N, C-alpha and C positions, 0 to 999 in steps of 0.2 A: 212525055215520050220516054220510052225505055232505051237507055244507051247500051252499047255493047258491054261496057264496064259494069253497069248495074245488072245486066243479064248474067254476066259471068259470076258476080257476087251471089245472085239468087241461086244459080245452078250448083255452085260449089257448096252451098249450105243446105241443099235439099237432101233429105234422106227418105228412103222407102221404109215403111214400117208395116210389118205383117201383124195384124191384130192378135192379141192374146187368144190362144185357142185352149179353152178348158177341156179336160177329158171327161168321159162319163163318170169316172171315179170321183171327180171334183163336183159333179152336179147331180148325182143320183141320190143324194141324201145318206149314203152309207157312212160318210164322215161328218161329224158335227161341225157347225160353222166356226167354232172356236178351236178346231183341230190346228195345231201348229205345224204348218208346212215348212219344209226346207226350201228356201228360195235362193237360187244361185244366179247371179248376174255377172256378165263378162263384157269386156270391151277389148278390142284389139285393132291393130292396124296391119293390113296385109302389105307385104313388100310389093312395090310397084311392078317389079319384074316377075312376081309370083301371083298376080291377080287370078289367072285362070286356075292354077293349082289350088289356091286358097278357096275359091268358090266351088270347085269340084269337091273338095273335102267338106265344105259347109253344106252343100246339097245332100251329100251322103248322110251326114250327121242329122240334118233336119228330117230327111226321109225316114231315118231309123227311130227318131224320137217317139212317134205315136205308138210304136210297138213295145215300148219300154214299160214293164210293170212298175206301178207306183207313180207314174207321171201324172201330175195334176193339171199341168198346162204349160204352154211355152209361147214365146214370141221372139221375133228377131227384127233387126233394123240394120240398114247399111246405107252409106252415102252413094248417091248416083254417080257423082264425080268426086273422087277422093278415095281414101283407102281405109276408112273406119267402118267397123261393124260391131254390133252389140247383140247379146242374147239374154233372155231371162227364161229360166226353167223353174218349175215348182214341183216338189216331190212329196209323197206321203211321209217318207222317213229317210234318214240318212242311208240306210241299207239300199233303198231304191236308187238314190242318187249315186252311190258307190258302184252299184251294178251297171248303171249307165256309163259311168266313167271307164269301166272295164270292157264295155262293148266294143266289138271289132271296128265299127266305123269311127267311134270316138278315139280309140287307141291309135288308129292310123292317122287321124288328123293331128293328134298330140305329137306323135312321132315325127310328123312332117313339119310341125310348127316352127322349129328353129329356122327352116328354110323359107317358110311362107309368111310368118308373122313377126311382129315386133311390138314392144310397148303394150303388153297385155295386162289387164287389171281384172281382178276377181273380187266379188263380195258374196259371202254366204250368210244368210240370216234366217231367222224363224219369224213367220208371220201367220196370223190366224187365216184360215181358209177364206173367211168372209171378207178379208181385206184385199183379196186378189181380184183383178190384176193390179199391180202397182202401176202408177202413171209414169210415163217416160221422163217427166221432169224430176220425179223422185229418184228414179233409176240413175239418171245422169248425175244427179247431185251426189248420190252414194258413191258412184264410181269416181267422181272427181277427187275424192280424198283417199281412194284406195292406192296402195303401193303399186308401182309399175314393175312388172316382171319382164326384163329385157331378154331377148334372144341373143344369139351370137352375132358377130359382126355382120354387116350387110354383105350380100352376095354380089351386089351390083352397085356401081357408083350412084345410080339413080335412086337407090334406096337409102342413101346416107344422110338425107336431111333430118334434122332433129324434130321430134314431135313437139307440138305446142300445147298438147293436152288431149284428152280423150273425148269429152263431150262435144257433140255437134250442136250448132244452133238449132232452135226448134222450128225453123222455117220448113214448110212442107210436111210437117209432122202430122200424124193422125193419132188420136188417143188409143 
């Protein structure tokens, strides 16, 4: 029988994962399988008092992604109960990724990030198009060794607990 304690453990380790969505550019054969894509992965924790603002920014950025020239694919993941979120984007080249970083939705989210997030990690690497998508186990392993970029001091005492690390347990994960 499932106890309340066991149920709580399961729920706090569950994450929703949106499957990797390749774009037409990635699948139409215009790029060779050995094309080296720019892959950027990120992990962050939203501040408890800023959950709504964080997800508003996240929704806007995710809605804007498919219109970005040079996007090869993307996926995201977040904890159902908890404050961690992850993204992966793949780009034709660095110029495409840089243009996205300068897009209005992304710039707004970055500008608000000191208020909405903490303990953010980034990894950018090159991978052959044929190796995409990366599996979440690999993504989380890469992020586990990335340096943490901390934001300013917490806005709310509820946000002051120290992080125990970025990767989430694989329970409830979808490939």
